[in-house]
N, C-alpha and C positions, 0 to 999 in steps of 0.2 A: 381553378385559379389558385386555391390554397396549395394544391399539389405542386403547381408550377413555382409558387413562391418558396415552398419548402425545398424544391429541387435547386432553385437558384441559390438559396441560403446555404444549402449543403455544398454546392460547387464553390461558392465564395470561401467557405471555411476550408475546403480542401485545397484551393489554390493558395490561400493564406498560409496553410501548413506547409505546402510544397515550397513556397517562397522562403519561408522561415528555414525550412530544411536546406534549401540551396545556399542561403546565407551561412548557415552553420557549416555546411560542407566546404564552402569557400574559405571560411575562417580556419576550419580544421586543416584544409590543404596547405594554407599559408603557414600554419604552425608546424605541420609535418615536413614541409619543404625547407631544408636547411639553408637554401639560398635566399629565402624570404624572411628569415629571422636573423637577428644580430648574433654573430658568432661569439661563443664564450671564450674562445682562445685569445691569448695575448694579442693586442693591437687589432682585434677583429679579424685575424687571419682566417682564411677559409678552412673549415674542418673537413678534410678529405676522407675521414672515416665515415662521414654521414652522406656526403654528396654522391649521388648516383646519376647515371645517364638520364634516367627518366625524370629527373628534377629540372633539367635545363629548359626544355621547351615551355612547360607551364610557368616557370619562374620568369622567363624572358617575356612571355605574353602578359603576365601579370605586371611586370615592370612597365611595359608599354601602356597598359590600361591605367596604372597609377599616374603616369606622367600625363596622359590625356585628361584624366580627371582634374589634375592640378592646373593644367592649362585652361581647361573649361572654367575653373573658378576665377582665374586671372581675367579672362574675357568677360565673365558675368559680373564682375565687381563693378558697381555703379559709381564708386568713388573715383576721383581723379587719379590717373596713373602716378605712382610714386616709386622711388627706388625700392622701398620695402615690398609694396604690394604687386610690383611688376618684375623688376630686375632680380631681386632676391628670390621671389616666388618662382620665377622661371629657372634660375640657377639651381634651386633645390628640387625642382619637379622631376629631375632625372636621377635622383639619388638611388632609388631602388633598382632602376635599370642599370645604372653605372656599376653597382655592386655585383649584379648577376653577370653582366657582360664581361666584366674583368676576369671572372673565373672561367666562364665558357670559352672565351677566346684564348686564354692561357692554355687550356687543354687542347683546343683545336689546333694550336701550333706545336705544342710540346709533347702531347700524349693523346693523339686522336684515336678514333675508332669509327666503325661504320655508322653507329648511331649519331655520333657527333657530326660526321661528314654529311649525313642525311639532314640533320638539323640545320647545318650551315646552308645547304642548298635551299631548304624550305624557308629559312629566315632571311636570306639575302634580299628578295623582293619585299618582304615584310618590313625589314629595317629601312629600306629605301623609301617605301610608302610612308612609314611612320615619320621619318625625318622630313620628308617633303611636306607632310600635312602640318608639321610644326613650323618649319622655316618659310613655307609659302602661305601661312595662315594670315590673311589680310588683317583681321581684327586684332590678333596678337601683335603683329608688327606695328599697327597703329599705336598700341599702348607703349611698346618699347621706343618707338620713334618719338612719342610725346615726352618721355623721360629724357631721351637723348637730346632733343631740341631745347630742353630747359636745363641742360647740364650746368651751364655757367651760373645758374641761380641756386643750385643745390649745394648745401654744406656737406660735402663728402670728402673723405680722405683720398689720396692719389690712387690707391689700388681700386677703390670702389668706382672712381671716375673712369679708370681704365677698363673696368669690367663693363660699364655701360657702353663705352665705345666699341669694345670687342663684340658684345652681343649685337649691337646695331650693325656693325660691319659684316658679321656672320650672316645676318638676315639679308642684307643688301647683296652680298656676294652670291648667296643661294638663289636670288631672283625674286625677293619679296616685292620689288617695285614693278614687276611685270604685270601685264594684263592677265585676266583669268584664263584666257585662251592660251597664252604663252606658258602660263604656269602648268596647265594641264599637259601641254606638249612636253614640257621639261620633266614632269613627273614620269611620263612614259619612258623617256630616255634614261632617266636615273634608275628606274626599275630594271630596265633591260641591261644597263651597264653593271648593276649589282649582280645580276645572275651570270652574266658573261665573265665577270671578274672571279666569281666563285668557281665557275667551271674551269677557268684557266688554272687557278690554284690547285684544284683537285687533279686535273690532268698532269700538271707538272709534278706534283707529289708522287703520283703513280709512276710516271716516267722515270723519275729519279730513283725510286725504290725498286722498280721492277725492270727497268731498262738498262741496268748496268751490265758488266761483263762477267761471264762465268768461265773460269779456267779449270780444266780437268787435270792438266799435267803440272805438278808442282815445279818442275824444272823451268817452266815458262815464267815463273815468278822470281827468277834469279835476280838478286839485287835487293830484295826485300829481306828484312830481318826475320828470324824465326818467330819472334813475338808477333810481328805483323801478319805473317802467314797463318799463324795459329788463330789469330782473330778473324781471318777471312774464311776459315774452313767451316763448311756446313754440308753435312751428309756426303762426305767424301769428295766434295768439290770445293772450289774457292770462288766466293762471290764478292765482286768489287762493286759496291753501290756508288752511284754518282752523287757528288755534291753539287750545289747550285751553279757554281762557276763553270766556264768553259774548260779551263785547265783543271786537271785532277791531281790531288796530292801525290799519288803513287807514280805519276809520270816522271817524277824527279829521280826515282831510284830503280824503276824497272829497266833491266838491261836489254831485254828482248824488244827490238824495234817494231816487229810486227804486232806484238802485244800492246805496245805503247800506241801504235797507230789505231788498233782496234778499239782500245779504251777511249782514245780521243774522238774517234768517229762516233762511238756510242754517245759520248757527251754532246758533241756539237750538233748531232742530228736527232737528239732524243725526242724532240717535239715538232719536227718539221715534216713528218709523214706518218702514215699508219694510224694505229689505235690512239696514240697520244698526240696527234697533230693539233697544234693550237693556232695554226696560221689564220684560219677563218675567224677565230676569236680575236686575234690581234687586229685584223683589218676592220672588223665590226666595231671594236672598242675605239680605235683611232678615229674612225668616221663619226661615231656617235658623240665622242668628246668634242670633235670639231663643230658638229651641229649644236651641241649644248652651248659652246662658247658663242656661236653666232646668235642664238636666242638671247643670250645674256649681254649681247652688244659688243663682243670682242672679235678680233680678227682670227684668233686661234685659241686653242685650249691653254697653251702655255701662258699667253698674255692674261687670260682670266685667272689661271691657277697661281701665278706669281704675285698676286695682290697680297700685300702684307708681309712679304719676304724682304730680306736685305737686298737681294738682287733686283727685285721689283719688275724687271722687263726681260723678255728673251734677248733683246739686243745687248743687255749688260752681261748675260750669260755667254753669248757668243763672243763678246769682247774678251771675256776671261779665257775662253778656249783659244782664241787667236793669239793671245799673249803667251800661252803655254805651248802651243803646238810646234813652232819652229825649233826651239831649244830641245824639246822632247824628241823630235824627228832626228836631230843631229845625234843625240845621245843613243837612241835605239839603233841608228845606222852603225855607230861605232861598236855597240854591243853585238850586233849581228856579225860583223867582221870577226870579232874576238871568238864568238861561238863557232863560226864556220871554220876558223883556223884550228880550233880544238878538235873539231870533227875530222879535219884533214890530217892533223897530227897523229891521230890514231889509225891512219891508213884507210879511212872510209872514203868511198867515192860518191857519196850522195850529198845533195844540197839540203841545207837546214830546212826542216819542216816544223810546223807549230808543235807537233807532238814530240819533237826533239829538243825544243828550247829549254825546258826546265831541267832535263836530264844533263845536257851538256853545259848549261849555265852553272849547274852545281859543280861540274868538273872544272870549269874556268875559275869558279870561286875558290875551289880547293887549291888549284895551282897558283892563282894570283894572290890569294890571301891565306892559303894553307888552312882554310876553314872547312871542316867536314861536319855536316849536319848531324851525323851519327856520333861524332865526338862531342857535340854540344848537348844533345838531348838528355844524356844522363844527369845533367845539372838542372834540368827543368822538370822536376816532379810536380805534378799539378797541385797537390795540397801545399807544398812549399811555396810555389808560385803565388797561390792565392793568399795564404796566411802570412807568409814571411816577406812577400813582395808587394802585392796589391794592397793588403790591409796595412802593412807596415808603412808604406808611403802615405796612406790616408791618415794614419795616426800621427806621423811626423808633420804633415801639412795642416791637418784640421783638428787634431787632438782627440779624435774619436777612437773608441776601443771596441773589441769584438769578443763575443762569447758564443761558442757553438751550442746549439740547442738540439737535443735528440728527442725531446718530448713533444715536439710540434709535428703533427702528421703532414705528410707530403703526398703528391699525386703519383710518385714513382720512387722506388727504393734508391735510385742513384742521386736523388736531390738532397742537398745539404742545406741546413738552415743556421743562420747566425743572428744573434741579437746585437744591436749596435747601441753604444752609449756615448753621450757627450763627455767632454773633458771633465765636467763637474760630477759625472756619475749618473746624471739624469738620462732617461730613456729617449732614444732617437727613433728607432724603428727596427724592422726585421729585413733580412736579406736572404733570398733563396738562390742557390746556385745549381743549375742543371746542365752539366758539361758534356755528357757523352752522347754520341749519335745512336739512334735506334730507328726501327721501322716506323714507329708511331709519331716520329718528330719530323717536321719539315726542315729543309736545309737552312744553312746560314747561322747567324748569331744575332741575338736581340735582347733588349731590356723592356720590361713593362712593369705594371703594378697590379697587385691584388687589391690594394687599398691606397688611394691617392691621399697625399697630405692635404688637410683642410682644417683651419681653425674653426670655421663656421660649423662644420660637421663634427668637430672634436676628433678628427682622425689623424693618427700618426702614420707615416708611410710603411707599406709592406711591399717591397720591391723584389723583382726576380731577374736573373740573367739566364739566358739559354744559349748554349753553344753546341757544336757538333764535332767534338774531338773523338778520335778513334778510341773505343773502349778497350782496355788491355784484357788479355786472357785472365781467367780467374787466378788470383794470387800474385799477379804481376803488377809492378808499379805503373802508374799513368805518366809516362814520359812524353812530353809534348814538344813540338817544334818551336823555334823562337817566334815564328809567325803567330802561332797560337798563344804564346806568352803575351804578345802584343794585343791579341784579340781579348784576352782575359782582362788586361788593363783597360782596353778600350770600352768594353761593356760595363765595367765597374765605373768608368767615368760617367756613363749614362745613369748608373745606379746612384752615384753621388748627387747628380743633378736632381733626381727624384727624391732622395733622402733629405736633401738640404732645402727643399721647397719650404717657404715660410709665408704662405699666403692664407688669406681668409677663405678664398673661393677655389674649389677644386678644379674648375674649368680653366683657370689660368695659373695653376700651380705646377711647380717642378718642370717637367719636360714638355709641358703644353705650349711649346714655342714653334716658331716657323721652322720648316725643314732645313733651311740653310743657316740655322743657328743651333738647332738641337744636336747636331753632330760635333759642335765645337768642344763642349766639355769632355766628350768621349775621346776625340782625337788628341786633345790636349793631354789627357791622362796617360796616353801611350808613352809620352816622353819619359816618364819615371821608370819605365822598364829597363832603361840603360843607364840611369843615374848610378854612379859607382857605389854609393852607400846603400842604395836599395838593392842593386844587383848582387852585391856581396852578401847581403842578408838572406836572399832567397835562392841564389844559384848554388845549391849544395849538391854534391854528388850523392845520388840516392843510395849508394852502397857504403861509401866511406865517410860521408858528411863533409868531405873536403870542399872548401870554398873554390869557386871557379878560378883557375889560375889567371894571373894578370895578363899573361901572354894570350890566352884564349879570349879573354875579355877584350883585349886590344884588337884581336882579329875580328870580333863581332862588330866593333866600332868602325874599323877600317872598311869592312864590307858593307857598311850602312848605306852607301850610295850605289852599291853594285846592283845592276839589273833595274835601276830606277827608270831608265828610258822605257823598258818594256812595261813596267808597272804603271807608269803614268799614261802611256799610250793606250793600254787596254782599258784603263778607266776613262780616258778622254773619248775613246771610240764608243763605249757604252753610253756615256753622258751625251755625246752627240746624237746617237741613235734616238735616245729619249727625246731630245729637243726637236729632232727632225720629224719624228712621229707626231709631236704635239704642236708643231707650227704649220701643219697642213691646214688649208682652208676647208670650209664645209662642202665646197663643190669639187674637191679633189677625189678622184677615184683611184684606188690602189688595187691592182689585180694580182700582183705577185710580191709577197713579203720579201723573199730573198733578193729580188731585183731592186726593190725600194731600198733595202738595207745596203746593198752594194753601192748604189748611187749616192746614198746619204753619206757613206764613209768616204767615197772618192771625192765628193764635193769639198770635204774639209781636209783632204790629203791624208786620211786616216785608214785607207784601205791598204793594209800591209799584210801580205800572205802569212808571214812568219809570226805576226802578232794579232791574233783574232781579238775581237771585243771580249771583255770580261764576261759579258752576257750577250748572247744573240737575242733578237726580238722574241723568238718563239719560246724562250725560257727566261725571259726578263721579268722575274716575279716582282721585283721592286715596283715596276711601273705599271704592270698589268694585273697584279693582285695584291700589291702591298702598300698602296696609297702614295707611292712616290712618282706618279705620273707628272712629267715636266719638273721633276725634283731631284733626279739622280746627280745632277751637277753639284748638289749641296755638299757632297763628300769632298770635292776639290775646294769649294768655297770655304768650308769650315776648316779644311786642312791649312789654308792660308791663315785663318784666325788662330788656329792652335799653335802653329810655328811662331807666329808673331807674339802670342802671349808667352810662350816658353822663352822667347828672346828677352821679353821683359823680366821674367824670373831670373834668367842668367845675369842680367844687369843689376839685379837687386838681391843677390845672395842665394838664389835657387831654393833648396829644400829647407824652408824655415816656417815656423808656426805663423810668424807675422805675415809672410807672403801668402800662405795658405788661407789665413783668416780674411785677408783682403780679397782674394779670389772668390772665397765662399760668399762674403757679404755683398760683393759688387757684381758677381756673375752667377754663381751656382744657386744662390738663394732667391734670385729675383723672379724666376718663372717668366710668365708673359705679362709683366706689369709696366713695361716702358719700351720705348723705341730701342731696337737692338743696336743700332749704330751708336746711339747716345750711351747705351749701357756699356758698350766696349770703350768708348771715349772716356767715360768716368773711371773705368778700371785702368786703362793704359795711359791716359792723358793725351791721346792722339788717335787718329784713324789707323786701322791696321795696314801693314805694308807687306808686299809680296816677296821681298828679298829673302827673309829668313826661310820661307818655303822653298824658293829656288835653290838656295844654298844646301838645304837639307836633302833635296832631291838630286843634288849634283848637277843642276842645270845652270849654275852660275858660278 
């Protein structure tokens, strides 16, 4: 017996030591993992000299664990639910996870590798499960609902009240009111959707990077500049990688029609057959989303998804489409005739094909407006565009100033960093710019944050922009197209929205707004690219420093409505595909993606052979891996807002500090703290109107 007692005592001591050792190891791992400790860099910016691939998975799992522990405390609290012990506690429960996710997904998009890709695949169902266990937690929802139902009796400021409403709506939208049986069914669907979405993104990235066109004979690249050809050269061949959109930039200048056709075919068929085929993923996701909506009590996914947006219902979205399509069809028909006439004029006997459009449209532009893209590019050197254009306009409007920082580590040598200061010299935040395409970066352009603004967390914003401009050969200047100039202004519009956030709570700060509002500040900011004072400040010839000539500037303006029929139709076609996929019912069976797509376009009179959708379904990353399902229409919706807002600026003196301050205070700094329609009315004094957009597009 004594031996047994001695053995038991020994085991207890050993287990105690082991437990203590585990605690020490866990604490040690947290201290050693740079993602789990506060960065010592300015603004809490991530220290990329310390962050390694192996840090991500344990840090993310730890973030989930910490959040679960904090939520368990909320539920276990025996006191009556209050704003502080429930709403604030829930808001702050995700702080660790937010910080880790921000860095992980930044690199997953802008500088990925096999380890990060594997982590993404493994984490997709884990994140889905984690979110469902929170948003479908009955006991947690009961606490939040208790505070929400007592909101009128609480002495809270307007932002805090809005936070309560947003948290409550988030839980209800996710299915918190469902039965346990329905919740379990929903969890299974969410987990599968997360995995499918991740698979879609991975296949598309591989298809775009590996499925491009390889040219062996330099003569076939006739029309491209020597600098461009030099940038394509690799191991004695010339590799043209694909960008996200159907049309590819080089189709504009490639003279060899067969090469143009081959490049276009590579693009439009990149993911509809073979190794990178995403067709089955598209069908499964569309079906599962419809089933999810049915469980949540909605006719289709779009009806469920549009809750809390400005549009609010699919009918409102289709109403917008129907208002734009007739004028757009007329304009694109006229453009088609012009381009076919140009083809005929050169003695060609072929009919305009989609891979001819950009090439001959550029020739029409040259003959009609005497505007040559190669004549314009020398005036758009990237650093000048950024510092003397984008930053200059922001200083004029908002009083902020910029200082380049070379002492802050970045995740790639191409990335540049600037510190931003308020007009009074106080610190505002950091801005990272990552502008050049590379194999480790997904396509497109976007903005996000390493650190979100939050007064409660004591955080100033650390914002980044990512683009995919062709990188020049070593020692050559980065000359960009005017389209890319506008993209630079666009993405910094998002950055301003994030930088000017002035909220207590991170979850409703800055760009944490509805999809059909978040693109408003970015599209609005594009307008300053052609403002004479701004343009004359940044459009400097990279060799001579000469300001862009007035005659050339006038050509750019005159050509502003050129090709707008094509531009809006390709956008409408993709926006329509998105809505058609997401307005199917749960009992709809789709066997053939291409057939569904063709019928969806024909239904809205948008099936035009010469003008393919900007994105076909099988490579529509926005809606199948980018969180924009039933939301791509928002680009057109917010374009209407942006043109209307710029019209207000025109009527009130344009580029002035007073106007900028008003826009900052009433739009850019508001985050998600009030109804968006009301927010716009406070700024403009009325509801937005479509006429300025129609005029800008040349449709009226």
